[in-house]
All heavy atoms as an XYZ file, in Angstrom:
756
protein
N     103.062    169.254    -95.227
C     102.808    168.201    -94.270
C     104.101    167.890    -93.538
O     105.174    167.874    -94.113
C     102.296    166.942    -94.964
C     102.151    165.763    -93.997
S     101.643    164.228    -94.764
C      99.971    164.631    -95.130
N     103.961    167.644    -92.275
C     105.056    167.167    -91.437
C     104.701    165.745    -91.037
O     103.574    165.485    -90.617
C     105.199    168.054    -90.197
C     106.279    167.627    -89.215
C     106.928    168.868    -88.627
C     105.738    166.753    -88.121
N     105.631    164.848    -91.205
C     105.414    163.452    -90.840
C     106.540    163.033    -89.909
O     107.713    163.136    -90.249
C     105.408    162.563    -92.080
C     105.198    161.082    -91.852
C     103.800    160.821    -91.333
C     105.434    160.316    -93.129
N     106.169    162.574    -88.714
C     107.142    162.103    -87.735
C     107.027    160.582    -87.680
O     105.950    160.028    -87.498
C     106.844    162.701    -86.370
C     107.833    162.311    -85.287
C     107.447    162.907    -83.956
N     107.400    164.341    -84.008
C     108.394    165.160    -83.645
N     109.508    164.654    -83.185
N     108.254    166.464    -83.731
N     108.171    159.910    -87.869
C     108.185    158.449    -87.814
C     109.307    157.999    -86.891
O     110.367    158.607    -86.825
C     108.414    157.823    -89.202
O     109.660    158.272    -89.730
C     107.308    158.157    -90.157
N     109.038    156.916    -86.182
C     110.052    156.304    -85.318
C     110.274    154.893    -85.836
O     109.330    154.129    -85.986
C     109.579    156.288    -83.869
C     110.657    155.882    -82.901
C     110.224    156.155    -81.476
C     111.389    155.961    -80.539
N     111.044    156.321    -79.168
N     111.549    154.567    -86.112
C     111.872    153.263    -86.662
C     112.476    152.377    -85.578
O     112.946    152.850    -84.549
C     112.835    153.375    -87.871
C     112.222    154.226    -88.972
C     114.196    153.905    -87.461
N     112.464    151.078    -85.839
C     113.080    150.115    -84.924
C     114.594    150.366    -84.907
O     115.203    150.557    -85.965
C     112.791    148.694    -85.402
C     111.319    148.359    -85.431
C     111.067    147.033    -86.129
C     109.574    146.782    -86.260
N     109.289    145.645    -87.149
N     115.180    150.368    -83.725
C     116.613    150.670    -83.586
C     117.480    149.764    -84.449
O     118.448    150.217    -85.062
C     117.020    150.567    -82.117
N     117.120    148.488    -84.537
C     117.931    147.557    -85.324
C     117.789    147.779    -86.828
O     118.548    147.225    -87.625
C     117.591    146.091    -84.972
C     116.204    145.649    -85.365
C     115.119    145.946    -84.329
O     115.366    146.708    -83.377
O     114.018    145.405    -84.491
N     116.831    148.613    -87.234
C     116.609    148.913    -88.658
C     117.146    150.290    -89.048
O     117.092    150.677    -90.211
C     115.112    148.850    -88.990
C     114.492    147.478    -88.788
C     115.036    146.504    -89.793
C     114.337    145.160    -89.701
N     114.824    144.227    -90.691
N     117.675    151.051    -88.083
C     118.070    152.439    -88.328
C     119.092    152.579    -89.461
O     118.948    153.454    -90.319
C     118.588    153.079    -87.046
N     120.105    151.747    -89.488
C     121.120    151.839    -90.548
C     120.516    151.531    -91.914
O     120.838    152.190    -92.913
C     122.289    150.901    -90.251
N     119.628    150.548    -91.955
C     118.961    150.185    -93.203
C     118.073    151.335    -93.688
O     118.045    151.651    -94.882
C     118.118    148.926    -92.969
C     117.518    148.332    -94.201
C     116.770    147.028    -93.901
O     116.920    146.450    -92.804
O     116.025    146.601    -94.792
N     117.355    151.955    -92.764
C     116.495    153.100    -93.110
C     117.347    154.241    -93.645
O     117.029    154.848    -94.668
C     115.659    153.553    -91.897
C     114.947    154.859    -92.173
C     114.677    152.463    -91.498
N     118.436    154.533    -92.958
C     119.330    155.628    -93.369
C     119.828    155.403    -94.802
O     119.812    156.312    -95.625
C     120.501    155.709    -92.404
C     121.414    156.861    -92.647
C     121.012    158.104    -91.897
O     120.153    158.037    -91.006
O     121.567    159.160    -92.218
N     120.270    154.202    -95.094
C     120.757    153.881    -96.441
C     119.635    154.012    -97.466
O     119.850    154.540    -98.571
C     121.342    152.470    -96.467
N     118.441    153.572    -97.113
C     117.300    153.648    -98.032
C     116.897    155.098    -98.288
O     116.556    155.460    -99.420
C     116.129    152.854    -97.479
N     116.947    155.932    -97.260
C     116.610    157.355    -97.434
C     117.611    158.004    -98.382
O     117.234    158.720    -99.310
C     116.575    158.086    -96.075
C     116.519    159.595    -96.269
C     115.392    157.615    -95.244
N     118.880    157.746    -98.168
C     119.912    158.326    -99.042
C     119.740    157.858   -100.486
O     119.860    158.641   -101.431
C     121.297    157.993    -98.523
C     121.613    158.706    -97.210
C     123.043    158.438    -96.736
N     123.262    158.956    -95.411
C     123.479    160.235    -95.119
N     123.481    161.123    -96.084
N     123.681    160.625    -93.869
N     119.435    156.590   -100.664
C     119.215    156.050   -102.002
C     117.987    156.672   -102.654
O     118.009    157.028   -103.842
C     119.065    154.531   -101.919
O     118.797    153.991   -103.186
N     116.920    156.820   -101.881
C     115.703    157.430   -102.408
C     115.968    158.856   -102.869
O     115.550    159.254   -103.963
C     114.592    157.409   -101.348
C     113.320    158.164   -101.722
C     112.672    157.585   -102.973
C     112.348    158.162   -100.546
N     116.681    159.631   -102.070
C     116.942    161.016   -102.448
C     117.871    161.106   -103.658
O     117.734    162.008   -104.476
C     117.445    161.827   -101.253
C     116.309    162.358   -100.428
C     115.753    161.583    -99.431
C     115.766    163.599   -100.675
C     114.681    162.039    -98.676
C     114.692    164.081    -99.932
C     114.149    163.291    -98.934
N     118.790    160.175   -103.810
C     119.626    160.139   -105.013
C     118.760    159.882   -106.239
O     118.945    160.521   -107.288
C     120.711    159.066   -104.870
N     117.798    158.976   -106.101
C     116.876    158.696   -107.201
C     116.036    159.920   -107.530
O     115.829    160.254   -108.706
C     115.952    157.510   -106.842
O     116.760    156.354   -106.670
C     114.916    157.262   -107.917
N     115.547    160.609   -106.498
C     114.734    161.809   -106.734
C     115.556    162.906   -107.403
O     115.026    163.649   -108.243
C     114.124    162.301   -105.426
C     113.084    161.364   -104.801
C     112.626    161.917   -103.448
C     111.905    161.149   -105.731
N     116.826    163.022   -107.056
C     117.694    164.007   -107.720
C     117.784    163.710   -109.212
O     117.827    164.628   -110.023
C     119.091    164.005   -107.092
C     119.169    164.732   -105.789
C     118.939    166.237   -105.901
O     119.281    166.849   -106.942
O     118.414    166.806   -104.941
N     117.811    162.438   -109.569
C     117.846    162.054   -110.985
C     116.493    162.261   -111.653
O     116.415    162.794   -112.753
C     118.253    160.590   -111.132
C     119.722    160.345   -111.035
C     120.061    158.895   -111.343
O     119.367    158.255   -112.160
O     121.031    158.390   -110.747
N     115.425    161.827   -111.008
C     114.082    161.892   -111.596
C     113.558    163.327   -111.644
O     112.794    163.669   -112.538
C     113.121    160.999   -110.813
N     113.931    164.145   -110.662
C     113.547    165.539   -110.563
C     112.040    165.770   -110.738
O     111.607    166.533   -111.600
C     114.336    166.391   -111.556
C     115.839    166.175   -111.392
C     116.728    167.268   -111.852
N     116.510    168.587   -111.350
C     116.921    169.055   -110.179
N     117.542    168.265   -109.339
N     116.717    170.298   -109.834
N     111.208    165.095   -109.917
C     109.762    165.329   -110.020
C     109.444    166.805   -109.739
O     110.044    167.414   -108.850
C     109.163    164.415   -108.960
C     110.283    164.090   -108.034
C     111.554    164.212   -108.825
N     108.561    167.352   -110.500
C     108.232    168.774   -110.410
C     107.097    169.031   -109.427
O     106.226    168.189   -109.233
C     107.832    169.302   -111.793
C     108.963    169.209   -112.811
C     110.167    170.028   -112.408
O     110.066    171.236   -112.206
N     111.310    169.375   -112.262
N     107.142    170.214   -108.820
C     106.048    170.648   -107.963
C     106.082    170.117   -106.545
O     105.071    170.162   -105.847
N     107.233    169.616   -106.114
C     107.318    169.016   -104.782
C     108.610    169.443   -104.092
O     109.651    169.578   -104.728
C     107.228    167.469   -104.874
C     108.394    166.888   -105.621
C     107.109    166.841   -103.508
N     108.496    169.693   -102.799
C     109.661    169.861   -101.923
C     109.549    168.760   -100.889
O     108.510    168.588   -100.261
C     109.647    171.226   -101.248
C     109.895    172.361   -102.213
C     109.896    173.687   -101.512
N     111.115    173.799   -100.704
C     111.348    174.795    -99.885
N     110.467    175.766    -99.727
N     112.463    174.843    -99.193
N     110.616    168.005   -100.729
C     110.586    166.821    -99.871
C     111.914    166.773    -99.134
O     112.980    166.760    -99.751
C     110.395    165.585   -100.773
C     110.254    164.255   -100.090
C     109.274    164.038    -99.138
C     111.066    163.194   -100.440
C     109.124    162.795    -98.531
C     110.929    161.949    -99.864
C     109.957    161.757    -98.903
O     109.813    160.525    -98.316
N     111.853    166.791    -97.822
C     113.053    166.823    -96.995
C     112.900    165.828    -95.863
O     111.832    165.710    -95.281
C     113.254    168.234    -96.392
O     113.144    169.209    -97.414
C     114.601    168.359    -95.733
N     113.979    165.130    -95.539
C     113.964    164.162    -94.444
C     115.060    164.527    -93.458
O     116.195    164.812    -93.848
C     114.200    162.752    -94.995
O     114.155    161.797    -93.960
N     114.708    164.504    -92.174
C     115.648    164.804    -91.096
C     115.655    163.649    -90.111
O     114.618    163.067    -89.830
C     115.215    166.062    -90.323
C     115.113    167.301    -91.164
C     113.903    167.659    -91.763
C     116.214    168.129    -91.353
C     113.808    168.806    -92.531
C     116.119    169.276    -92.115
C     114.920    169.617    -92.699
O     114.814    170.749    -93.461
N     116.824    163.370    -89.558
C     116.937    162.397    -88.475
C     117.172    163.180    -87.187
O     118.019    164.066    -87.133
C     118.099    161.439    -88.726
C     118.206    160.341    -87.644
C     119.469    159.501    -87.788
N     120.630    160.322    -87.542
C     121.607    160.540    -88.433
N     121.579    159.984    -89.617
N     122.628    161.306    -88.123
N     116.421    162.853    -86.144
C     116.608    163.509    -84.860
C     117.767    162.878    -84.101
O     118.265    161.807    -84.469
C     115.317    163.449    -84.041
C     114.087    164.100    -84.692
C     112.911    164.086    -83.726
C     114.379    165.514    -85.158
N     118.189    163.517    -83.022
C     119.372    163.078    -82.279
C     119.251    161.683    -81.683
O     120.264    161.028    -81.440
C     119.713    164.079    -81.177
C     120.345    165.330    -81.714
C     120.812    166.246    -80.606
O     120.265    166.244    -79.512
N     121.822    167.037    -80.892
N     118.039    161.211    -81.459
C     117.904    159.872    -80.884
C     118.288    158.767    -81.867
O     118.443    157.616    -81.498
C     116.493    159.647    -80.321
C     115.407    159.586    -81.382
O     115.704    159.639    -82.606
O     114.223    159.492    -80.994
N     118.444    159.125    -83.150
C     118.889    158.177    -84.165
C     117.819    157.267    -84.726
O     118.080    156.513    -85.658
N     116.607    157.334    -84.189
C     115.526    156.461    -84.665
C     114.257    157.232    -85.037
O     113.307    156.639    -85.534
C     115.174    155.360    -83.638
C     116.333    154.397    -83.457
C     114.730    155.949    -82.324
N     114.248    158.520    -84.791
C     113.089    159.332    -85.133
C     113.438    160.203    -86.338
O     114.489    160.851    -86.367
C     112.644    160.225    -83.958
O     112.384    159.395    -82.823
C     111.383    160.998    -84.303
N     112.540    160.171    -87.319
C     112.722    160.950    -88.538
C     111.556    161.913    -88.676
O     110.418    161.584    -88.336
C     112.769    160.033    -89.765
C     114.034    159.211    -89.826
C     114.165    158.054    -89.062
C     115.098    159.610    -90.607
C     115.336    157.319    -89.094
C     116.272    158.861    -90.644
C     116.376    157.723    -89.888
O     117.534    156.996    -89.907
N     111.864    163.082    -89.199
C     110.845    164.076    -89.508
C     110.950    164.354    -91.004
O     112.039    164.639    -91.514
C     111.041    165.377    -88.698
C     110.064    166.445    -89.150
C     110.892    165.105    -87.214
N     109.830    164.244    -91.682
C     109.778    164.480    -93.119
C     108.895    165.701    -93.355
O     107.809    165.808    -92.774
C     109.194    163.246    -93.856
C     108.988    163.540    -95.324
C     110.087    162.046    -93.654
N     109.370    166.596    -94.201
C     108.571    167.744    -94.619
C     108.241    167.555    -96.092
O     109.136    167.310    -96.910
C     109.332    169.046    -94.416
C     109.681    169.385    -92.983
C     110.531    170.658    -92.931
C     108.426    169.557    -92.141
N     106.971    167.653    -96.411
C     106.500    167.469    -97.783
C     105.627    168.642    -98.161
O     104.653    168.950    -97.467
C     105.699    166.164    -97.904
C     105.027    165.890    -99.240
C     106.059    165.718   -100.348
C     104.145    164.658    -99.142
N     105.990    169.306    -99.247
C     105.200    170.425    -99.748
C     104.907    170.175   -101.221
O     105.827    169.964   -102.014
C     105.969    171.730    -99.573
C     105.211    172.947   -100.022
C     106.024    174.224    -99.810
O     107.179    174.193    -99.405
N     105.407    175.342   -100.087
N     103.629    170.172   -101.557
C     103.183    169.968   -102.935
C     102.614    171.293   -103.430
O     101.788    171.906   -102.742
C     102.082    168.879   -103.021
C     102.527    167.586   -102.339
C     101.667    168.648   -104.465
C     103.653    166.876   -103.002
N     103.052    171.720   -104.605
C     102.519    172.956   -105.163
C     101.014    172.829   -105.360
O     100.501    171.758   -105.723
C     103.185    173.273   -106.500
C     104.597    173.772   -106.363
C     105.230    174.123   -107.694
O     104.527    174.197   -108.732
O     106.453    174.312   -107.701
N     100.335    173.919   -105.112
C      98.889    173.944   -105.240
C      98.479    173.614   -106.674
O      99.095    174.074   -107.641
C      98.363    175.338   -104.860
C      96.905    175.346   -104.522
C      96.479    176.659   -103.900
O      97.189    177.162   -103.017
O      95.438    177.167   -104.337
N      97.462    172.784   -106.787
C      96.903    172.460   -108.098
C      97.533    171.274   -108.802
O      97.140    170.951   -109.917
N      98.510    170.612   -108.160
C      99.085    169.423   -108.791
C      98.941    168.234   -107.855
O      98.807    168.396   -106.644
C     100.560    169.605   -109.197
C     101.464    169.663   -107.968
C     100.776    170.805   -110.083
C     102.911    169.413   -108.299
N      98.966    167.051   -108.438
C      98.947    165.823   -107.644
C     100.374    165.501   -107.195
O     101.338    165.809   -107.891
C      98.397    164.658   -108.472
C      96.916    164.798   -108.771
O      96.201    165.406   -107.956
O      96.486    164.318   -109.835
N     100.478    164.878   -106.053
C     101.776    164.473   -105.535
C     102.470    163.573   -106.561
O     101.967    162.486   -106.869
C     101.590    163.748   -104.199
C     102.893    163.335   -103.560
O     103.954    163.455   -104.141
N     102.802    162.837   -102.341
N     103.636    163.975   -107.089
C     104.312    163.155   -108.090
C     105.133    162.006   -107.502
O     105.551    161.111   -108.240
C     105.231    164.168   -108.786
C     105.552    165.165   -107.729
C     104.296    165.266   -106.888
N     105.358    161.996   -106.201
C     106.235    160.977   -105.608
C     105.725    159.545   -105.787
O     106.530    158.653   -106.076
C     106.488    161.280   -104.133
C     107.270    162.570   -103.857
C     107.429    162.787   -102.357
C     108.611    162.567   -104.559
N     104.425    159.278   -105.619
C     103.968    157.886   -105.793
C     104.201    157.326   -107.194
O     104.147    156.115   -107.386
C     102.467    157.961   -105.478
C     102.356    159.132   -104.560
C     103.373    160.120   -105.077
N     104.498    158.181   -108.166
C     104.772    157.721   -109.530
C     106.223    157.272   -109.696
O     106.580    156.715   -110.724
C     104.436    158.823   -110.534
C     102.956    159.152   -110.550
C     102.662    160.299   -111.473
C     101.184    160.665   -111.351
N     100.897    161.974   -111.854
N     107.046    157.520   -108.684
C     108.452    157.121   -108.731
C     108.557    155.720   -108.102
O     108.276    155.553   -106.918
C     109.334    158.135   -107.957
C     110.788    157.678   -107.944
C     109.191    159.536   -108.547
N     108.937    154.706   -108.885
C     108.968    153.326   -108.368
C     109.786    153.164   -107.087
O     109.379    152.429   -106.190
C     109.572    152.523   -109.522
C     109.277    153.325   -110.744
C     109.314    154.765   -110.299
N     110.905    153.856   -106.978
C     111.738    153.743   -105.782
C     111.032    154.302   -104.548
O     111.239    153.831   -103.442
C     113.079    154.450   -105.999
C     113.978    153.749   -106.990
C     113.655    154.068   -108.456
O     112.655    154.789   -108.743
O     114.400    153.589   -109.329
N     110.192    155.312   -104.747
C     109.415    155.863   -103.638
C     108.384    154.830   -103.183
O     108.192    154.619   -101.987
C     108.721    157.165   -104.046
C     107.922    157.785   -102.940
C     108.540    158.527   -101.951
C     106.546    157.621   -102.880
C     107.812    159.096   -100.914
C     105.807    158.183   -101.860
C     106.434    158.920   -100.871
N     107.724    154.171   -104.135
C     106.763    153.125   -103.804
C     107.442    152.003   -103.024
O     106.906    151.510   -102.031
C     106.126    152.562   -105.080
C     105.259    153.542   -105.811
C     104.785    152.996   -107.152
O     105.045    151.839   -107.502
N     104.087    153.819   -107.908
N     108.640    151.608   -103.465
C     109.387    150.547   -102.788
C     109.759    150.988   -101.367
O     109.643    150.203   -100.419
C     110.648    150.217   -103.582
C     111.489    149.134   -102.964
C     112.759    148.848   -103.761
O     112.867    149.276   -104.926
O     113.648    148.207   -103.197
N     110.192    152.242   -101.214
C     110.544    152.759    -99.902
C     109.335    152.720    -98.972
O     109.439    152.289    -97.819
C     111.070    154.196   -100.024
C     111.466    154.799    -98.711
C     112.728    154.565    -98.186
C     110.586    155.584    -98.001
C     113.098    155.104    -96.963
C     110.939    156.136    -96.783
C     112.196    155.893    -96.265
N     108.192    153.144    -99.460
C     106.973    153.149    -98.653
C     106.592    151.739    -98.216
O     106.156    151.523    -97.080
C     105.812    153.796    -99.432
C     105.983    155.268    -99.678
C     105.965    156.064    -98.405
O     105.023    155.999    -97.626
N     107.016    156.810    -98.163
N     106.756    150.785    -99.101
C     106.441    149.392    -98.773
C     107.397    148.864    -97.700
O     106.973    148.237    -96.732
C     106.507    148.519   -100.033
C     105.981    147.130    -99.842
C     104.520    147.073    -99.433
O     103.714    147.910    -99.867
O     104.181    146.159    -98.633
N     108.685    149.139    -97.845
C     109.680    148.692    -96.864
C     109.494    149.376    -95.518
O     109.760    148.776    -94.475
C     111.094    148.952    -97.375
C     111.473    148.042    -98.518
O     110.952    146.939    -98.654
N     112.373    148.499    -99.359
N     109.021    150.601    -95.544
C     108.843    151.378    -94.317
C     107.923    150.665    -93.331
O     108.134    150.727    -92.121
C     108.282    152.762    -94.663
C     108.240    153.801    -93.570
C     109.629    154.066    -93.011
C     107.628    155.097    -94.095
N     106.962    149.929    -93.836
C     106.027    149.208    -92.976
C     106.763    148.267    -92.016
O     106.372    148.122    -90.861
C     105.025    148.419    -93.811
C     104.109    149.293    -94.641
C     103.257    148.452    -95.577
C     102.473    149.329    -96.538
N     101.741    148.522    -97.530
N     107.833    147.640    -92.464
C     108.600    146.730    -91.630
C     109.640    147.415    -90.763
O     110.186    146.805    -89.845
N     109.919    148.671    -91.056
C     110.934    149.409    -90.307
C     110.353    150.186    -89.134
O     111.071    150.539    -88.205
C     111.655    150.390    -91.212
C     112.462    149.785    -92.313
C     113.076    148.567    -92.312
C     112.759    150.372    -93.578
N     113.742    148.367    -93.501
C     113.561    149.462    -94.302
C     112.427    151.577    -94.190
C     114.037    149.722    -95.584
C     112.904    151.840    -95.458
C     113.693    150.916    -96.141
N     109.075    150.478    -89.175
C     108.467    151.356    -88.173
C     108.360    150.703    -86.797
O     107.956    149.557    -86.677
C     107.082    151.810    -88.614
C     107.035    152.749    -89.816
C     105.595    153.046    -90.203
C     107.789    154.038    -89.531
N     108.678    151.481    -85.775
C     108.517    151.035    -84.388
C     107.137    151.405    -83.869
O     106.643    150.799    -82.919
C     109.585    151.667    -83.500
N     106.521    152.411    -84.485
C     105.177    152.862    -84.102
C     104.548    153.544    -85.310
O     105.257    153.927    -86.243
C     105.246    153.803    -82.904
C     106.130    154.998    -83.095
C     106.382    155.776    -81.814
O     106.763    155.166    -80.799
O     106.190    156.992    -81.839
N     103.231    153.706    -85.318
C     102.583    154.334    -86.470
C     103.089    155.767    -86.684
O     103.384    156.478    -85.718
C     101.098    154.339    -86.092
C     100.962    153.289    -85.047
C     102.269    153.265    -84.310
N     103.204    156.182    -87.953
C     103.637    157.551    -88.232
C     102.604    158.566    -87.753
O     101.418    158.251    -87.648
C     103.790    157.592    -89.748
C     103.074    156.402    -90.263
C     102.944    155.424    -89.146
N     103.076    159.776    -87.488
C     102.204    160.847    -87.009
C     102.236    162.008    -88.003
O     103.105    162.873    -87.920
C     102.645    161.304    -85.630
N     101.298    162.019    -88.968
C     101.271    163.116    -89.941
C     100.535    164.338    -89.384
O      99.590    164.207    -88.606
C     100.509    162.521    -91.122
C      99.624    161.482    -90.521
C     100.344    160.974    -89.296
N     101.004    165.516    -89.772
C     100.355    166.763    -89.390
C     100.349    167.688    -90.595
O     101.358    167.814    -91.290
C     101.114    167.457    -88.253
C     101.156    166.666    -86.968
C     101.916    167.415    -85.884
O     101.652    168.618    -85.698
O     102.763    166.796    -85.244
N      99.216    168.322    -90.851
C      99.128    169.315    -91.918
C      99.706    170.624    -91.409
O      99.462    171.018    -90.267
C      97.681    169.510    -92.370
C      97.091    168.312    -93.085
C      97.818    168.002    -94.387
O      98.250    168.888    -95.117
N      97.967    166.725    -94.677
N     100.466    171.286    -92.242
C     101.083    172.561    -91.890
C     100.586    173.641    -92.846
O     100.282    173.359    -94.002
C     102.607    172.475    -92.005
C     103.308    171.406    -91.189
C     104.790    171.365    -91.557
C     103.146    171.694    -89.712
N     100.541    174.865    -92.366
C     100.233    176.010    -93.209
C     101.440    176.940    -93.164
O     101.799    177.432    -92.087
C      98.984    176.753    -92.699
O      97.880    175.842    -92.697
C      98.664    177.949    -93.575
N     102.070    177.158    -94.311
C     103.245    178.031    -94.370
C     102.813    179.477    -94.175
O     101.854    179.943    -94.788
C     103.947    177.875    -95.715
N     103.527    180.156    -93.307
C     103.260    181.586    -93.111
C     104.484    182.403    -93.509
O     104.455    183.627    -93.488
C     102.828    181.902    -91.676
C     103.868    181.432    -90.664
C     101.471    181.273    -91.381
C     103.605    181.893    -89.254
N     105.548    181.744    -93.859
C     106.757    182.386    -94.337
C     107.697    181.355    -94.915
O     107.675    180.198    -94.506
N     108.483    181.762    -95.908
C     109.425    180.852    -96.539
C     110.530    181.687    -97.154
O     110.262    182.553    -97.987
C     108.716    180.033    -97.618
C     109.618    178.981    -98.258
O     110.680    178.667    -97.698
O     109.248    178.472    -99.332
N     111.744    181.462    -96.723
C     112.892    182.163    -97.283
C     113.823    181.148    -97.909
O     114.166    180.144    -97.270
C     113.646    182.943    -96.197
C     114.921    183.550    -96.726
C     114.899    184.705    -97.480
C     116.135    182.929    -96.500
C     116.055    185.241    -97.989
C     117.312    183.453    -97.005
C     117.266    184.613    -97.743
O     118.422    185.135    -98.258
N     114.186    181.370    -99.137
C     115.117    180.492    -99.831
C     116.319    181.330   -100.231
O     116.205    182.274   -100.994
C     114.484    179.887   -101.074
C     113.284    179.035   -100.755
C     112.643    178.497   -101.996
N     111.314    178.004   -101.629
C     110.417    177.636   -102.486
N     110.649    177.709   -103.764
N     109.258    177.192   -102.087
N     117.497    180.952    -99.746
C     118.699    181.738   -100.075
C     119.275    181.308   -101.397
O     118.996    180.280   -101.923
C     119.732    181.583    -98.976
O     120.077    180.233    -98.794
């Protein structure tokens, strides 16, 4: 899944700090079966998230309390509704 979100400009620094904190927590928790990446675009307020869940497992992220907290806070940070898109991988190279 690709998720594009645009946050309020005055919340950008707060979002950035929260994303970094969330990923530090995920590095510690190491949920299995998920690839989760967040990118900030050049405009500084648009983020693109890539989420890949291994086939046959439930998304483990909602079980991480910090992820739940991030999702709740995100509601107040958004400048517009998120735009999720389903993706189908046709190639993947990992070095």
